[in-house]
C-alpha positions, 0 to 999 in steps of 0.5 A, a space after each residue: 716314037 710309037 711302034 706304028 711310026 717306027 714300022 713306017 720308018 722302016 724299022 723291023 726289030 723292036 724293044 719296048 720299055 714300059 713302066 708297068 709290066 703288060 702282064 704278071 702271074 696274077 693279071 693281064 693287060 690283053 690290049 698291050 699283049 696284043 699290040 706287042 704280038 702284032 708288032 712282033 716285039 722281041 723284048 719288053 723291059 719293064 720295072 715298077 714291081 717292088 720287092 714285096 711283089 717280086 713273085 708276080 714278075 714274069 721273066 723269060 720268053 712267052 709267046 716269042 717275046 722276051 720279058 725282062 724285069 729291071 725293077 731296082 729293088 728286085 735286081 738289087 741295083 745290078 745292071 741287067 743285060 738287054 742286048 
């Protein structure tokens, strides 16, 4: 379901799951970040970052959106609380 479809259906709270992070400490995909802000997304859950690149992960709240890296080799296959 797209964010637009969810909003049209009356949903107001959004958690987005992405394969790649919308930004890291070394790069930003501004288009994704703009969409996340536009829809007032509360949390973004992402993976893909491999252990040797763990230093580029952004976790925590940035501009009112909580970013959570769930890449298995970074979290050592331990579950991460999302809600």
